[in-house]
N, CA, C and O of each residue as an XYZ file, in Angstrom:
456
protein
N      -0.980     -0.943     -6.797
C      -2.201     -1.255     -7.075
C      -2.418     -1.862     -8.500
O      -1.931     -1.297     -9.479
N      -3.113     -2.959     -8.611
C      -3.186     -3.545    -10.151
C      -4.387     -2.651    -10.566
O      -5.521     -2.599    -10.090
N      -3.781     -1.920    -11.651
C      -4.718     -1.004    -12.458
C      -5.843     -1.968    -13.075
O      -7.003     -1.569    -13.182
N      -5.504     -3.089    -13.424
C      -6.762     -4.093    -14.165
C      -7.712     -4.190    -13.281
O      -8.880     -4.062    -13.647
N      -7.380     -4.445    -11.897
C      -8.612     -4.633    -10.997
C      -9.118     -3.547    -10.583
O     -10.277     -3.577    -10.168
N      -8.481     -2.476    -10.588
C      -9.099     -0.912    -10.445
C     -10.019     -0.722    -11.540
O     -11.136     -0.241    -11.346
N      -9.572     -1.108    -12.789
C     -10.457     -0.816    -14.104
C     -11.561     -1.598    -13.939
O     -12.645     -1.035    -14.094
N     -11.552     -2.964    -13.615
C     -12.591     -3.835    -13.559
C     -13.628     -3.429    -12.681
O     -14.797     -3.392    -13.064
N     -13.233     -3.076    -11.364
C     -14.022     -2.599    -10.414
C     -14.694     -1.317    -10.635
O     -15.822     -1.108    -10.189
N     -14.051     -0.475    -11.292
C     -14.668      0.694    -11.740
C     -15.709      0.516    -12.697
O     -16.631      1.331    -12.712
N     -15.688     -0.396    -13.463
C     -16.732     -0.935    -14.546
C     -17.934     -1.249    -13.733
O     -19.012     -0.986    -14.266
N     -17.952     -1.819    -12.410
C     -18.979     -2.018    -11.556
C     -19.828     -0.787    -11.311
O     -19.723      0.308    -11.865
N     -20.792     -1.214    -10.266
C     -21.614     -0.170     -9.793
C     -21.122      0.597     -8.610
O     -21.727      1.540     -8.100
N     -20.000      0.126     -8.223
C     -19.187      1.028     -7.049
C     -17.973      1.748     -7.519
O     -17.186      1.202     -8.292
N     -17.807      2.883     -7.103
C     -16.692      3.745     -7.133
C     -15.504      3.260     -6.144
O     -15.709      2.574     -5.143
N     -14.299      3.693     -6.546
C     -13.133      3.635     -5.669
C     -13.245      4.620     -4.481
O     -13.410      5.780     -4.857
N     -13.195      4.443     -3.090
C     -12.971      5.333     -2.300
C     -12.124      4.650     -1.161
O     -11.544      3.585     -1.373
N     -12.074      5.246     -0.039
C     -11.339      4.745      1.144
C     -11.893      3.441      1.493
O     -11.176      2.466      1.721
N     -13.470      3.414      1.546
C     -13.945      2.157      1.895
C     -13.729      0.865      1.179
O     -13.361     -0.173      1.727
N     -14.014      1.029     -0.224
C     -13.605      0.204     -1.088
C     -12.298     -0.385     -0.966
O     -12.096     -1.595     -0.858
N     -11.121      0.817     -0.996
C      -9.805      0.111     -1.048
C      -9.742     -0.590      0.120
O      -9.344     -1.754      0.078
N     -10.121      0.002      1.349
C     -10.027     -0.749      2.568
C     -10.501     -2.203      2.521
O      -9.810     -3.171      2.836
N     -11.675     -2.234      2.121
C     -12.527     -3.746      1.867
C     -11.516     -4.574      0.856
O     -11.468     -5.778      1.108
N     -10.695     -4.121     -0.257
C     -10.053     -4.977     -1.189
C      -8.732     -5.213     -0.404
O      -8.323     -6.359     -0.588
N      -8.006     -4.529      0.352
C      -6.989     -4.615      1.147
C      -7.128     -5.691      2.301
O      -6.240     -6.457      2.673
N      -8.199     -5.613      2.711
C      -8.679     -6.548      3.922
C      -8.728     -8.026      3.282
O      -8.119     -8.961      3.803
N      -9.350     -8.138      2.339
C      -9.679     -9.382      1.594
C      -8.720    -10.071      0.565
O      -8.939    -11.245      0.263
N      -7.752     -9.446      0.059
C      -7.136     -9.543     -1.086
C      -5.546     -9.663     -0.770
O      -4.928     -8.600     -0.698
N      -4.801    -10.945     -0.565
C      -3.371    -10.477     -0.115
C      -2.431    -10.026     -1.145
O      -1.388     -9.463     -0.811
N      -2.746    -10.247     -2.456
C      -2.085     -9.806     -3.472
C      -2.303     -8.215     -3.754
O      -1.487     -7.631     -4.467
N      -3.403     -7.526     -3.192
C      -3.660     -6.058     -3.413
C      -2.839     -5.594     -2.382
O      -2.257     -4.535     -2.614
N      -2.629     -6.184     -1.188
C      -1.571     -5.701     -0.109
C      -0.321     -5.596     -0.618
O       0.370     -4.588     -0.469
N       0.043     -6.631     -1.249
C       1.545     -6.683     -1.736
C       1.920     -5.653     -2.882
O       3.011     -5.094     -2.994
N       0.721     -5.489     -3.790
C       1.061     -4.551     -4.926
C       0.810     -3.203     -4.183
O       1.575     -2.303     -4.530
N      -0.048     -2.908     -3.296
C       0.091     -1.434     -2.779
C       1.289     -1.117     -1.996
O       1.689      0.045     -1.918
N       2.000     -2.288     -1.294
C       3.100     -1.945     -0.665
C       4.234     -1.542     -1.468
O       5.059     -0.677     -1.177
N       4.178     -2.461     -2.803
C       5.230     -2.055     -3.658
C       4.975     -0.570     -4.401
O       5.962      0.135     -4.607
N       3.834     -0.169     -4.745
C       3.582      0.775     -5.277
C       3.743      2.105     -4.142
O       4.153      3.167     -4.613
N       3.532      2.063     -3.168
C       3.816      2.877     -1.979
C       5.457      3.178     -2.062
O       5.947      4.291     -2.256
N       6.180      1.954     -1.873
C       7.578      2.011     -1.871
C       8.233      2.799     -3.133
O       9.092      3.677     -3.049
N       7.599      2.259     -4.399
C       8.218      3.005     -5.086
C       8.207      4.430     -5.402
O       8.929      4.991     -6.226
N       7.054      5.109     -4.448
C       6.904      6.536     -4.117
C       8.015      7.221     -3.300
O       8.314      8.414     -3.334
N       8.547      6.282     -2.591
C       9.631      6.816     -1.696
C      10.764      7.173     -2.541
O      11.020      6.619     -3.610
N      11.549      8.290     -1.922
C      12.904      8.308     -2.665
C      13.798      7.459     -2.396
O      13.824      6.813     -1.349
N      14.749      7.359     -3.451
C      15.848      6.094     -3.420
C      16.553      6.242     -2.061
O      17.099      5.208     -1.677
N      16.646      7.204     -1.334
C      17.475      7.452     -0.108
C      16.651      6.798      0.947
O      17.174      6.042      1.765
N      15.148      7.118      0.952
C      14.350      6.520      1.894
C      13.989      4.947      1.495
O      13.497      4.225      2.362
N      14.190      4.546      0.448
C      14.088      2.997      0.341
C      15.394      2.340      0.690
O      15.476      1.132      0.913
N      16.355      3.122      0.727
C      17.786      2.416      1.086
C      17.828      2.372      2.749
O      18.484      1.548      3.387
N      17.014      3.399      3.315
C      17.319      3.574      4.786
C      15.992      2.807      5.527
O      15.861      2.677      6.744
N      15.156      2.389      4.610
C      13.404      2.151      5.372
C      12.988      3.279      6.314
O      12.542      3.020      7.431
N      13.139      4.598      5.847
C      12.656      5.548      6.393
C      11.895      6.636      5.545
O      12.073      6.845      4.345
N      11.144      7.198      6.256
C      10.545      8.482      5.228
C      11.237      9.703      6.032
O      11.176      9.916      7.243
N      11.865     10.399      5.106
C      12.476     11.433      5.375
C      12.028     12.945      4.715
O      12.167     14.040      5.261
N      11.483     12.678      3.454
C      11.007     13.876      2.612
C       9.669     14.242      2.927
O       8.785     13.390      2.848
N       9.423     15.374      3.264
C       7.931     15.962      3.270
C       7.297     16.100      1.887
O       7.134     17.238      1.449
N       6.962     15.148      1.233
C       6.555     15.169     -0.047
C       5.180     14.391     -0.409
O       4.730     14.124     -1.523
N       4.662     14.117      0.851
C       3.122     13.336      0.510
C       3.350     12.195     -0.462
O       2.393     11.928     -1.189
N       4.066     11.730     -0.551
C       4.404     10.553     -1.288
C       5.022      9.256     -0.721
O       6.119      9.426     -0.188
N       4.512      7.917     -0.728
C       4.930      6.712     -0.102
C       4.508      6.923      1.395
O       3.641      7.704      1.787
N       5.361      5.994      2.243
C       4.749      5.861      3.365
C       5.051      6.924      4.321
O       6.079      7.572      4.126
N       4.311      7.205      5.328
C       4.389      8.004      6.388
C       5.773      7.685      7.103
O       6.351      6.655      6.757
N       6.341      8.492      8.067
C       7.506      8.271      8.933
C       7.190      7.092      9.827
O       8.034      6.205      9.964
N       5.925      7.028     10.496
C       5.700      6.071     11.390
C       5.619      4.688     10.805
O       6.113      3.698     11.345
N       4.954      4.686      9.650
C       4.911      3.300      8.905
C       5.933      3.027      8.146
O       5.890      1.858      7.763
N       7.081      3.770      7.661
C       8.248      3.404      6.688
C       8.853      2.154      7.431
O       8.674      1.059      6.898
N       9.518      2.215      8.553
C      10.207      1.122      9.305
C       9.553     -0.228      9.085
O      10.267     -1.210      8.881
N       8.306     -0.323      9.113
C       7.866     -1.677      9.087
C       7.229     -2.006      7.717
O       7.029     -3.149      7.306
N       6.954     -0.936      7.106
C       6.334     -1.656      5.634
C       7.460     -1.672      4.544
O       7.436     -2.448      3.589
N       8.421     -0.776      4.760
C       9.121     -0.733      3.694
C      10.018     -2.318      3.531
O      10.257     -2.790      2.420
N      10.304     -2.780      4.410
C      11.011     -3.950      4.337
C      10.050     -5.124      3.868
O      10.571     -6.118      3.362
N       8.761     -5.062      4.003
C       7.749     -5.738      3.355
C       7.651     -5.571      1.927
O       7.507     -6.514      1.150
N       7.731     -4.330      1.582
C       7.689     -3.981      0.090
C       8.946     -4.529     -0.618
O       8.964     -5.042     -1.737
N      10.090     -4.322      0.286
C      11.407     -4.975     -0.516
C      11.209     -6.549     -0.792
O      11.493     -7.093     -1.859
N      10.679     -7.188      0.331
C      10.528     -8.676      0.116
C       9.742     -8.828     -1.047
O      10.241     -9.551     -1.909
N       8.466     -8.251     -1.329
C       7.813     -8.532     -2.480
C       8.284     -8.112     -3.564
O       7.944     -8.746     -4.563
N       9.120     -7.043     -3.734
C      10.079     -6.889     -5.018
C      10.979     -7.826     -5.181
O      11.178     -8.078     -6.370
N      11.715     -8.553     -4.299
C      12.462     -9.508     -4.631
C      11.793    -10.942     -4.992
O      12.453    -11.979     -5.073
N      10.373    -10.857     -5.202
C       9.902    -11.938     -5.767
C       9.115    -12.936     -4.574
O       8.529    -13.971     -4.891
N       9.192    -12.537     -3.453
C       8.501    -13.180     -2.237
C       7.192    -12.953     -2.020
O       6.763    -11.832     -2.291
N       6.243    -14.018     -1.462
C       5.229    -13.464     -1.036
C       5.271    -13.284      0.470
O       6.173    -13.793      1.136
N       4.091    -12.407      1.122
C       4.201    -12.211      2.324
C       3.675    -13.239      3.334
O       2.583    -13.714      3.022
N       4.186    -13.663      4.417
C       3.523    -14.570      5.384
C       2.486    -14.039      6.131
O       2.615    -12.844      6.396
N       1.424    -14.634      6.575
C       0.352    -14.025      7.348
C       0.703    -13.155      8.432
O      -0.020    -12.166      8.555
N       1.535    -13.277      9.150
C       1.878    -12.322     10.267
C       2.705    -11.172      9.485
O       2.929    -10.318     10.342
N       3.178    -10.816      8.439
C       3.588    -10.036      7.767
C       2.435     -9.168      7.111
O       2.452     -7.939      7.188
N       1.455     -9.852      6.477
C       0.171     -9.230      5.926
C      -0.519     -8.713      7.097
O      -1.193     -7.709      6.865
N      -0.527     -9.184      8.427
C      -1.159     -8.784      9.474
C      -0.875     -7.265      9.926
O      -1.616     -6.360     10.311
N       0.712     -7.383      9.687
C       1.129     -5.978      9.878
C       0.752     -5.042      9.114
O       0.428     -3.975      9.636
N       0.703     -5.176      7.880
C       0.185     -4.187      6.956
C      -1.389     -3.984      6.872
O      -1.960     -3.037      6.330
N      -2.028     -5.168      7.579
C      -3.585     -4.792      7.589
C      -3.927     -4.216      8.951
O      -5.104     -4.094      9.290
N      -2.910     -3.854      9.746
C      -3.469     -3.577     11.119
C      -4.394     -2.420     11.051
O      -4.234     -1.425     10.344
N      -5.592     -2.704     12.036
C      -6.665     -1.849     11.921
C      -6.374     -0.553     12.911
O      -5.877     -0.654     14.033
N      -6.717      0.494     12.375
C      -6.825      1.527     13.202
C      -8.199      1.736     14.086
O      -9.029      0.831     13.997
N      -8.496      2.836     14.914
C      -9.267      2.952     15.656
C     -10.922      3.247     15.053
O     -11.957      3.318     15.716
N     -10.735      3.382     13.579
C     -11.880      3.668     12.803
C     -12.213      2.097     12.073
O     -13.248      2.028     11.411
N     -11.574      1.177     12.161
C     -11.583      0.098     11.382
C     -10.918     -0.166     10.110
O     -10.943     -1.259      9.543
N     -10.315      0.890      9.679
C      -9.633      0.932      8.571
C      -8.108      0.212      8.598
O      -7.412      0.445      9.586
N      -7.648     -0.536      7.683
C      -6.374     -1.173      7.645
C      -5.315     -0.218      7.381
O      -5.629      0.742      6.677
N      -4.101     -0.291      7.813
C      -3.021      0.656      7.709
C      -2.783      1.301      6.719
O      -2.530      2.505      6.752
N      -2.837      0.394      5.366
C      -2.827      1.000      4.088
C      -3.817      1.717      3.462
O      -3.588      2.440      2.492
N      -4.958      1.557      3.977
C      -6.125      2.335      3.544
C      -5.943      3.754      3.836
O      -6.729      4.441      3.184
N      -5.196      4.395      4.572
C      -4.812      5.658      4.734
C      -4.243      6.368      3.466
O      -4.276      7.584      3.276
N      -3.725      5.443      2.639
C      -3.047      5.689      1.440
C      -3.824      5.626      0.101
O      -3.361      5.563     -1.037
N      -5.068      5.656      0.492
C      -5.880      5.242     -0.801
C      -5.802      6.186     -1.775
O      -5.905      5.682     -2.893
N      -5.611      7.746     -1.775
C      -5.481      8.259     -2.733
C      -4.219      8.222     -3.627
O      -4.225      8.494     -4.828
N      -3.170      7.865     -2.928
C      -2.017      7.632     -3.666
C      -2.042      6.270     -4.295
O      -1.264      6.200     -5.246
N      -2.608      5.329     -4.082
C      -3.041      4.141     -4.712
C      -3.840      4.347     -5.842
O      -3.648      3.666     -6.849
N      -4.797      5.285     -5.794
C      -5.534      5.389     -7.176
C      -4.804      6.237     -8.069
O      -5.311      6.312     -9.189
N      -3.770      6.886     -7.892
C      -3.130      7.817     -8.930
C      -2.431      6.941    -10.032
O      -1.997      5.824     -9.747
N      -2.344      7.391    -11.108
C      -1.979      6.597    -12.357
C      -0.546      6.678    -12.451
O      -0.091      5.921    -13.309
N       0.388      7.431    -11.768
C       1.793      7.640    -11.923
C       2.371      7.150    -10.572
O       2.049      7.464     -9.426
N       3.363      6.251    -11.049
C       4.172      6.126     -9.981
C       5.462      6.963    -10.067
O       5.781      7.261    -11.219
N       6.232      7.382     -9.129
C       7.479      8.068     -8.960
C       8.521      7.321     -9.116
O       9.648      7.800     -8.995
């Protein structure tokens, strides 16, 4: 997550929470890409290599999300932008209307990457 964007938003009247993170992710392609990279960076080296979540450390992607989202993060880290269909994978909505990445909102607001 772009800390400059977070800082600018925090200076406004609205504070960051799951809803505001969800809105940002649904409307900003670059925010999706940065969130993917941030979460991927939180995975262990082994998890990054195998595109799976194995450690129970509450960091990075969950086991169900890792196979789909890790390759997207790796693509962005190689300097590529995501195609619309790839963005749609990251933005898939749950039954409450939150995008797939919104469940990681607390991790995205932390200041330290692992």
